[in-house]
C-alpha positions in Angstrom: -1.3 -16.9 0.2 0.5 -20.2 -0.2 0.8 -19.6 -4.0 2.3 -16.2 -3.4 4.8 -17.6 -0.9 5.8 -20.3 -3.3 6.4 -17.8 -6.1 8.4 -15.5 -3.9 10.4 -18.4 -2.6 11.2 -19.2 -6.2 12.3 -15.6 -6.8 14.5 -15.6 -3.7 16.0 -18.8 -4.8 16.7 -17.3 -8.2 18.4 -14.3 -6.5 20.7 -16.7 -4.6 21.5 -18.6 -7.9 22.4 -15.2 -9.4 24.8 -14.2 -6.7 27.5 -14.0 -9.4 25.4 -11.4 -11.2 24.9 -9.5 -8.0 28.6 -9.6 -7.3 29.3 -8.3 -10.9 26.7 -5.5 -10.4 28.4 -4.3 -7.2 31.9 -4.5 -8.7 30.9 -2.3 -11.6 28.9 0.1 -9.5 31.1 0.5 -6.4 34.4 -1.1 -7.4 34.2 -4.0 -5.1 31.7 -6.8 -4.0 31.8 -6.1 -0.3 28.5 -6.4 1.5 26.9 -8.6 -1.1 24.8 -10.2 1.7 23.0 -6.8 2.0 21.4 -7.4 -1.4 19.9 -10.6 -0.2 18.8 -9.0 3.2 17.2 -6.1 1.4 15.4 -8.4 -1.0 13.9 -10.4 1.8 12.9 -7.4 3.8 11.2 -5.6 1.0 9.3 -8.7 -0.1 8.1 -9.4 3.4 6.5 -6.0 3.1 5.3 -6.9 -0.4 3.3 -9.8 1.0 1.4 -7.5 3.3 0.0 -5.4 0.4 -3.4 -7.2 0.1 -4.1 -6.4 3.8 -3.0 -2.8 3.6 -5.3 0.3 3.3 -4.3 3.6 1.8 -3.5 5.0 5.2 -1.1 2.0 5.8 0.8 2.7 2.6 1.2 6.4 3.6 2.8 5.3 6.9 5.7 3.6 5.0 7.4 6.9 4.3 7.1 10.7 4.4 7.2 11.6 0.6 9.3 14.5 -0.6 8.6 16.4 -3.8 4.8 15.7 -4.3 4.6 19.3 -5.4 6.6 18.3 -8.6 4.0 15.7 -9.5 1.2 18.2 -8.8 3.1 20.8 -10.9 3.4 18.3 -13.8 -0.3 17.4 -13.6 -1.3 21.0 -13.7 -0.1 21.2 -17.3 -3.0 18.9 -18.2 -0.9 16.5 -20.4 -0.6 13.6 -17.9 2.7 12.6 -16.4 5.4 10.1 -17.4 6.5 8.9 -14.0 9.8 7.0 -14.2 11.4 4.8 -11.5 13.8 1.9 -11.3 14.1 -1.7 -10.0 15.0 -0.3 -6.6 13.9 -2.0 -3.3 10.3 -3.0 -4.1 8.7 -1.7 -7.3 5.3 -3.1 -6.6 5.2 -1.5 -3.2 6.3 1.8 -4.7 3.5 1.7 -7.3 0.9 1.1 -4.6 2.4 3.8 -2.5 2.0 6.6 -5.0 -1.4 5.5 -6.0 -2.5 5.5 -2.3 -2.2 9.3 -2.4 -5.1 9.5 -4.8 -3.3 9.9 -8.1 -4.9 8.2 -11.1 -2.2 5.8 -12.2 -1.6 3.2 -14.9 1.4 1.0 -15.5 2.7 -1.6 -18.0 3.6 -5.1 -16.9 5.5 -7.9 -18.7 3.7 -11.2 -19.2 6.2 -13.1 -21.3 9.0 -13.1 -18.8 7.0 -13.8 -15.7 4.4 -16.3 -16.9 0.6 -16.0 -16.8 0.2 -17.2 -13.2 2.7 -14.8 -11.7 1.5 -12.0 -13.9 -2.1 -12.4 -12.5 -0.7 -12.4 -8.9 1.4 -9.3 -9.5 -1.5 -7.5 -11.2 -3.8 -8.2 -8.2 -1.2 -6.6 -5.9 -0.5 -3.7 -8.2 -4.2 -2.9 -8.7 -4.9 -3.1 -4.9 -5.0 0.6 -4.6 -6.7 1.2 -8.0 -3.7 1.3 -10.4 -4.6 0.2 -13.9 -2.2 -2.5 -15.4 -1.7 -2.9 -19.1 0.2 -5.8 -20.7 3.5 -5.0 -22.3 3.0 -7.4 -25.1 -0.4 -6.1 -26.2 0.0 -4.2 -29.5 -2.7 -1.8 -28.4 -0.9 -0.8 -25.2 1.1 2.2 -26.6 -2.2 3.7 -28.0 -3.9 3.1 -24.6 -1.0 4.8 -22.8 -1.2 7.8 -25.0 -5.0 8.0 -24.3 -4.3 7.8 -20.5 -1.8 10.7 -20.8 -4.2 12.8 -22.7 -6.7 12.1 -19.9 -4.2 13.6 -17.5 -3.2 10.3 -15.8 0.1 9.3 -14.3 1.8 6.6 -16.3 4.3 4.7 -14.1 7.2 3.1 -16.0 10.6 1.7 -15.1 13.6 3.1 -17.0 16.6 0.9 -16.0 16.1 -2.2 -18.1 15.5 -2.6 -21.8 13.0 -5.5 -21.7 11.9 -5.4 -25.4 15.4 -5.1 -26.9 14.5 -2.0 -28.8 16.1 0.6 -26.6 18.5 3.4 -27.3 22.2 3.3 -26.3 23.2 5.7 -23.5 25.9 6.0 -21.0 24.8 4.3 -17.8 26.8 3.2 -14.8 30.0 3.9 -16.7 29.0 1.6 -19.6 27.3 2.0 -23.0 24.0 0.1 -22.7 20.5 0.2 -24.1 17.7 1.6 -21.9 14.0 1.9 -22.8 13.3 4.7 -25.3 9.5 4.5 -24.7 9.4 7.3 -22.1 11.2 9.7 -24.4 9.1 8.8 -27.3 5.9 9.3 -25.3 7.1 12.7 -24.1 7.8 13.8 -27.7 4.5 12.6 -29.1 2.3 13.9 -26.2 4.2 16.8 -24.8 3.8 15.1 -21.4 6.3 16.1 -18.7 8.6 13.5 -17.2 9.4 13.1 -13.5 11.6 10.6 -11.8 10.7 9.1 -8.4 12.1 6.4 -6.1 11.3 4.4 -3.0 14.2 2.9 -1.1 14.5 1.0 2.2 15.6 3.3 5.0 15.9 1.4 8.3 12.5 -0.1 9.4 10.7 2.3 7.0 11.2 3.7 3.5 12.4 6.9 2.0 10.3 8.2 -1.0 10.9 11.2 -3.2 9.9 12.8 -6.5 12.4 14.8 -8.5 11.7 18.0 -10.4 10.3 17.8 -14.0 13.0 16.9 -16.5 13.7 20.2 -18.4 14.2 19.4 -22.1 13.3 21.3 -25.2 13.0 19.3 -28.4 15.5 20.1 -31.2 13.4 18.8 -34.0 15.8 15.9 -34.6 13.7 13.0 -33.3 16.3 10.4 -32.8 18.7 12.9 -31.1 15.9 14.0 -28.8 15.0 10.5 -27.8 18.7 9.7 -27.0 19.1 13.0 -25.1 16.0 12.6 -23.0 16.8 8.9 -22.2 20.3 10.0 -21.1 18.8 12.5 -18.8 16.6 9.8 -17.2 19.6 7.5 -17.0 21.7 10.1 -15.2 19.0 10.4 -12.5 18.6 6.7 -12.0 22.3 6.1 -12.0 22.7 8.6 -9.1 20.2 6.6 -7.0 21.7 3.3 -7.8 25.2 4.5 -6.9 23.8 5.8 -3.5 21.9 2.6 -2.8 23.8 -0.2 -4.7 22.6 -2.9 -2.4 18.9 -2.2 -3.3 19.2 -2.4 -7.1 17.6 -5.6 -8.3 18.4 -6.0 -12.0 20.1 -9.3 -12.8 20.3 -9.3 -16.6 23.3 -7.0 -17.3 26.1 -8.7 -19.1 28.9 -6.4 -18.0 31.7 -8.1 -19.8 29.9 -7.5 -23.1 29.6 -3.7 -22.6 32.1 -1.0 -23.5 33.1 1.9 -21.3 31.8 5.3 -21.8 34.3 7.7 -23.3 
């Protein structure tokens, strides 16, 4: 527990040092930087809950929120092609992953090793797998193949769609700017035929609000690059709507706003 507390203290310290980034995020999302303190409060509150994960049972996770839209996930799974389950860096992503897994869904996710370091990667994976979620390393060259295998086994693949970690994303319009977002979800959908749903968990008073959106309705045109861009744009639009509604719960600190151009 001491190791976890030290690591989280480092992360909170990093957030404080990135207050200028948080300010820039708010200015670009809302037009002003008022209430910047709420970002820090939300960060602290959600990670207090994060620290409780090892002590929580499935029933405890379910008490966090009353989920809306589980029927959309069930509908997607009924197609027998797995589900590409997209969320964002909202509130507490680790808690969100454990939350959906606690409902009995067979889930798998991808985690970055390079940016977090081996020690933190191990801690995070221990937390993520607490309810049975399988975690695959982002940097492993076999991971894409393994994800496809999991989808074909009708599992739920949980991915984040609001940050292009690998630098190989596709340019879309997001939060009023042209920026790259991950194209992996769209590519997976085109290769496997798996449906895509978006889902979010946000702080709502002492508890959380959780919901799953309807399946993204997209019919491929046959132009692979155009399809990837269009599907990614549809994902971006859904994520953007949530960020604009809950700007003080979005925890992405790598956006270089001054280097981005406005959407036409």
